[in-house]
C-alpha positions in Angstrom: -8.5 -11.0 -28.1 -11.1 -10.1 -25.5 -10.2 -8.4 -22.2 -12.8 -10.4 -20.2 -15.5 -7.8 -20.2 -17.2 -8.5 -23.5 -14.8 -6.3 -25.4 -12.4 -7.3 -28.2 -8.8 -6.1 -28.1 -9.7 -3.4 -30.7 -12.6 -2.3 -28.6 -10.4 -2.3 -25.5 -7.9 -0.1 -27.2 -10.7 2.3 -28.1 -11.7 2.4 -24.4 -8.2 3.0 -23.0 -6.8 5.3 -25.7 -9.8 7.6 -26.0 -10.3 9.8 -29.0 -10.5 13.6 -28.8 -14.0 14.7 -28.2 -15.5 18.1 -29.1 -16.9 19.8 -26.0 -17.7 23.4 -25.1 -14.7 25.3 -23.6 -14.3 24.8 -19.9 -13.3 27.4 -17.3 -10.3 29.6 -18.1 -7.0 28.9 -16.3 -6.8 30.8 -13.0 -4.5 33.8 -13.1 -2.3 33.1 -10.1 1.5 32.6 -10.6 1.2 29.0 -9.2 -1.6 28.2 -11.6 0.4 29.5 -14.6 3.4 27.5 -13.5 1.5 24.3 -13.1 -0.4 24.9 -16.4 3.0 25.4 -18.2 4.3 22.1 -16.8 1.2 20.2 -17.8 1.2 21.8 -21.3 4.5 20.2 -22.0 2.7 16.9 -21.9 -0.3 18.2 -24.0 -2.5 18.5 -20.9 -4.6 21.6 -20.5 -6.0 23.0 -17.3 -9.8 23.1 -17.7 -9.5 22.0 -21.3 -12.1 20.1 -23.3 -10.3 16.8 -24.0 -10.9 13.7 -21.9 -7.3 13.7 -20.6 -7.4 17.4 -19.6 -7.5 18.3 -15.9 -10.5 20.0 -14.4 -9.6 22.0 -11.3 -12.4 22.5 -8.8 -10.3 24.1 -6.1 -7.6 26.7 -6.9 -5.6 25.7 -3.8 -4.6 22.6 -5.9 -1.9 24.6 -7.8 0.1 25.8 -4.7 -0.4 22.4 -3.1 1.1 20.4 -6.0 4.1 22.8 -6.2 4.9 22.6 -2.5 4.1 18.9 -1.9 4.7 17.2 -5.2 3.1 13.9 -5.8 1.7 13.8 -2.2 -0.1 17.1 -2.9 -1.3 15.9 -6.3 -2.6 12.6 -4.9 -4.1 13.9 -1.7 -5.8 16.8 -3.5 -7.3 14.3 -5.9 -8.5 12.2 -3.0 -10.0 15.4 -1.5 -11.9 16.1 -4.8 -10.0 19.2 -5.7 -9.6 18.1 -9.3 -10.7 15.4 -11.8 -9.9 14.0 -15.2 -12.4 12.1 -17.3 -9.8 9.7 -18.6 -7.4 9.5 -15.7 -5.4 6.7 -17.2 -4.7 8.8 -20.3 -3.8 11.8 -18.2 -1.2 9.7 -16.4 0.1 8.2 -19.6 1.0 11.8 -20.7 2.4 12.7 -17.3 4.7 9.6 -17.4 5.8 10.0 -21.0 7.1 13.5 -20.2 8.3 12.5 -16.7 6.4 15.4 -15.2 6.5 14.0 -11.7 10.3 14.7 -11.5 9.8 18.4 -12.6 8.6 19.3 -9.1 11.1 18.8 -6.4 9.9 19.2 -2.8 11.5 18.7 0.6 9.3 15.6 1.2 10.5 14.0 -2.0 14.2 14.8 -1.2 13.8 13.4 2.4 12.2 10.2 1.1 15.1 9.7 -1.3 17.7 10.4 1.5 16.0 8.0 3.9 16.2 5.3 1.1 19.9 5.9 0.8 20.8 6.2 4.5 18.4 3.6 6.0 17.3 0.1 5.3 13.6 0.7 5.0 12.9 -3.0 4.3 14.0 -4.6 7.5 11.9 -7.5 9.0 10.0 -5.2 11.3 9.4 -2.5 8.7 8.4 -4.9 6.0 5.3 -5.8 8.0 3.8 -2.3 7.4 3.0 -3.0 3.8 1.2 -6.3 4.7 -0.9 -4.5 7.3 -1.6 -1.4 5.2 -2.1 -3.0 1.8 -2.4 -6.7 1.6 -4.6 -7.0 4.7 -7.0 -4.3 3.6 -9.8 -6.9 3.1 -10.2 -10.0 1.0 -13.6 -8.7 -0.2 -11.8 -6.0 -2.0 -9.4 -8.3 -3.8 -12.1 -10.9 -4.5 -14.0 -8.2 -6.2 -11.1 -6.9 -8.2 -9.0 -10.0 -9.2 -9.5 -13.1 -11.2 -10.8 -16.4 -9.8 -7.3 -17.5 -8.9 -6.7 -14.3 -7.0 -3.6 -13.2 -8.9 -2.4 -9.8 -7.8 0.4 -9.6 -10.3 0.6 -9.0 -14.1 -1.3 -11.3 -16.3 0.1 -12.7 -19.6 -2.3 -11.8 -22.4 -1.1 -13.5 -25.6 -4.0 -15.7 -26.9 -6.2 -14.9 -23.8 -9.8 -13.8 -24.1 -10.5 -13.1 -20.4 -8.6 -12.0 -17.3 -9.0 -15.5 -15.9 -7.4 -16.9 -19.0 -4.6 -14.4 -19.0 -3.8 -15.1 -15.4 -3.9 -18.9 -16.1 -1.5 -18.1 -19.0 0.9 -16.4 -16.5 0.8 -19.4 -14.0 1.4 -21.9 -16.8 4.2 -19.7 -18.2 5.9 -19.7 -14.8 5.6 -23.5 -14.4 6.8 -24.2 -17.9 9.8 -21.9 -17.5 10.7 -23.8 -14.3 10.3 -27.1 -16.1 8.1 -28.4 -13.2 7.7 -32.2 -13.0 5.5 -34.2 -10.6 7.1 -34.7 -7.2 9.3 -31.6 -7.4 9.5 -29.5 -4.2 9.2 -25.8 -4.8 10.0 -23.0 -2.4 7.8 -19.9 -3.0 8.9 -16.6 -1.5 5.8 -14.3 -1.4 2.8 -16.5 -1.8 0.0 -14.0 -2.3 -3.4 -15.6 -1.8 -1.9 -19.0 -2.7 -2.9 -19.2 -6.3 0.4 -20.3 -7.7 1.0 -22.9 -4.9 -2.5 -24.3 -5.6 -1.8 -24.3 -9.4 1.6 -26.1 -9.0 0.1 -28.7 -6.8 -3.1 -29.4 -8.8 -1.8 -28.9 -12.3 1.8 -30.1 -12.1 1.8 -32.5 -9.1 4.4 -30.5 -7.1 4.8 -29.9 -3.4 5.2 -26.3 -2.2 6.4 -24.4 0.8 5.3 -20.7 0.7 6.4 -17.8 2.8 4.3 -14.6 3.2 3.9 -12.0 6.0 0.3 -11.1 5.2 -2.0 -12.6 7.8 -5.1 -12.3 5.6 -3.4 -13.8 2.5 -2.0 -16.7 4.4 -5.3 -17.5 6.1 -7.0 -17.4 2.7 -4.3 -19.6 1.1 -4.5 -22.2 3.8 -8.3 -22.5 3.4 -8.0 -22.7 -0.4 -5.2 -25.3 -0.4 -6.5 -27.5 2.4 -5.7 -31.1 1.6 -2.9 -30.3 -1.0 0.8 -30.9 -0.4 1.3 -27.2 0.3 2.6 -25.6 3.5 2.2 -21.9 4.2 4.4 -20.0 6.6 3.3 -16.6 7.9 6.8 -15.4 8.1 9.2 -13.0 6.4 11.0 -14.5 3.4 14.3 -14.3 5.2 13.0 -17.0 7.6 13.2 -19.5 4.7 16.9 -19.7 5.4 16.0 -22.1 8.2 14.3 -24.6 6.0 16.0 -27.9 6.7 16.1 -29.2 3.1 16.9 -27.7 -0.3 14.4 -27.4 -3.1 14.2 -28.4 -6.7 12.9 -25.0 -7.7 12.5 -21.6 -6.1 10.0 -19.0 -7.3 9.3 -15.4 -6.2 6.3 -13.6 -7.7 5.8 -9.9 -6.8 8.0 -9.9 -3.7 11.1 -8.2 -5.1 9.3 -4.9 -5.2 9.3 -5.0 -1.3 12.8 -6.4 -0.8 14.8 -3.1 -1.1 18.0 -2.6 -2.9 20.1 -2.9 0.3 18.7 -6.4 0.6 18.9 -7.7 -3.0 22.2 -9.4 -2.6 21.1 -11.1 0.6 17.9 -12.2 -1.1 19.8 -13.7 -4.0 22.2 -15.5 -1.6 19.3 -16.9 0.4 17.7 -18.4 -2.8 21.0 -19.7 -4.0 21.5 -21.5 -0.7 18.0 -23.0 -0.7 18.2 -24.3 -4.3 19.5 -27.8 -5.1 22.3 -28.3 -7.6 20.8 -28.3 -11.1 17.8 -26.3 -10.0 16.2 -23.1 -11.4 15.0 -19.9 -9.8 12.3 -17.7 -11.4 12.0 -14.1 -10.3 8.9 -12.1 -11.4 9.1 -8.4 -10.6 8.1 -5.0 -11.8 11.2 -3.2 -12.9 12.4 0.4 -13.2 14.2 2.0 -16.2 16.6 3.8 -13.8 18.1 3.0 -10.4 16.7 4.7 -7.3 16.5 4.2 -3.6 12.8 4.8 -3.1 9.5 4.9 -4.8 7.0 7.8 -5.5 6.1 9.6 -2.3 2.4 9.2 -2.6 2.7 5.5 -3.4 5.0 5.1 -0.4 2.5 6.8 1.9 -0.8 5.2 0.7 -0.1 2.0 -1.2 3.2 0.3 -0.7 5.1 1.6 2.3 8.9 1.1 1.8 8.4 -0.3 -1.6 10.8 0.3 -4.5 11.3 -1.1 -8.0 14.6 -2.7 -8.9 16.5 -1.7 -12.0 18.5 -3.8 -14.3 21.7 -2.5 -12.8 20.6 -3.2 -9.2 19.6 -6.8 -10.1 22.7 -7.3 -12.1 24.9 -6.3 -9.1 22.9 -8.6 -6.9 23.3 -11.6 -9.1 27.0 -11.0 -10.2 29.2 -14.0 -9.5 26.3 -15.9 -8.0 23.8 -16.6 -10.7 23.7 -17.3 -14.4 20.8 -15.5 -15.9 19.3 -18.0 -18.4 16.4 -15.8 -19.5 15.2 -12.2 -19.0 11.7 -11.8 -20.4 9.9 -8.4 -20.4 6.2 -8.3 -20.9 5.5 -4.9 -19.2 2.9 -3.8 -21.8 0.7 -6.7 -20.5 0.3 -4.9 -17.2 -1.7 -2.1 -18.8 -4.7 -4.3 -19.7 -4.3 -6.2 -16.4 -4.7 -3.0 -14.4 -7.6 -1.8 -16.6 -9.3 -5.1 -16.0 -8.8 -4.8 -12.3 -10.3 -1.3 -12.4 -13.3 -2.4 -14.4 -13.9 -5.2 -11.8 -13.4 -2.8 -8.9 -15.7 -0.2 -10.4 -18.4 -2.7 -11.2 -18.3 -4.2 -7.7 -17.9 -0.9 -5.8 -21.6 -0.6 -4.7 -21.1 -3.6 -2.4 -17.8 -2.2 -1.1 -18.7 1.5 -0.7 -20.1 1.3 2.8 -17.0 -0.4 4.3 -14.3 1.6 2.4 -15.8 5.0 1.7 -15.6 7.5 -1.2 -12.1 8.8 -0.4 -10.8 5.2 -0.6 -12.5 4.9 -4.0 -10.6 8.0 -5.3 -7.3 6.8 -3.7 -7.7 3.4 -5.4 -8.6 4.9 -8.7 -5.5 7.2 -8.5 -3.3 4.1 -7.8 -4.7 1.9 -10.5 -4.9 4.6 -13.2 -1.5 6.0 -12.4 0.0 2.5 -12.6 -1.7 1.8 -15.9 -0.4 5.1 -17.3 3.1 4.3 -16.2 3.1 0.9 -18.0 1.4 2.4 -21.1 4.2 5.0 -21.2 6.8 2.3 -20.8 8.2 3.9 -17.6 7.8 0.6 -15.8 8.5 -2.9 -16.9 7.5 -6.4 -15.9 10.4 -8.9 -15.9 10.6 -12.6 -15.4 14.2 -13.8 -14.9 15.1 -17.5 -14.9 18.4 -18.2 -13.2 20.6 -21.2 -12.5 23.8 -21.8 -10.6 25.5 -22.4 -13.9 25.3 -26.1 -13.5 22.6 -26.8 -16.1 23.8 -27.9 -19.5 21.6 -25.4 -21.3 18.3 -23.6 -21.0 15.7 -23.0 -23.8 13.6 -19.8 -23.1 9.8 -20.4 -22.9 7.1 -17.9 -24.1 
């Protein structure tokens, strides 16, 4: 299998899981107590400070050690953005960090406060939810056109049998449509439309009508242009506004929205979908999932990438569906997110010269930290990618699709 960049799967594995290289020794570890403490934490994940392997950290500014101990992931991420440290194979560094769960070995007041806010407040209200659209999804369509496949899919691809990123994302779209059993003439409610790729696919490949809700101004504008003339309607509104749709739908689908819904709203989200779905219909939920329940995400991710985001756990989704839905299928293909993220990174890096003047070098380091950190998390199996198919319990049976 090729990854879409002229590499076979075997070659891709050689790129992402890099062999030990023999290099001259780097600088010795600084002698401060902070440096020794950080070095000991990293050593538990087989990462050496100023070591000679591609996943070893090279520290350029000794203030890094105190900063990461006092500020946790915020300090680690911001000091990387500031150029205080580097790793040749940042994805492999993060794989080792995630495998040993190092990010939870440093507890800071900022981390504790974020977790407390997640428990006390609803950080995913209608007004707050617009922050992630403004700060992430509205960054610039030129960025996403450079990084993504031709169908502008900003969620995990499905790689079995695929030779390119385009094929893997088409696989994902077909997988969704097949799981939903789409037939010509069906009306589909889509909560979280992205750039309109799924709605376009359902209309052109399966003959369906779609109504899509999304709060990203840039994504909705892009989707409307792309789907002009198709039986697709895009609403630049919060998903909760779909409760006012006058008719029910044959199918409901939500791809990549649940990570922004928030655990305090999961039940309301499930009730809304239940109310909008016709008897005998199916609901497909596609979401990144966490191995353990929490009330917030990583502090650096919350500040720079997905404000107010959080990953649902099996327990949280189970509580939200209990007594309301029958889970017909629960499919995990989390390992497919690793090559998806690495493909995005390769596209981004190749297209960076055209983006550099607009976004700047600090953004480049921020985006690399985000993509490589995410790839490492999936490679270490700390994060999952789930597709759930649900019914109201009024279908005779359901045969899982792969």
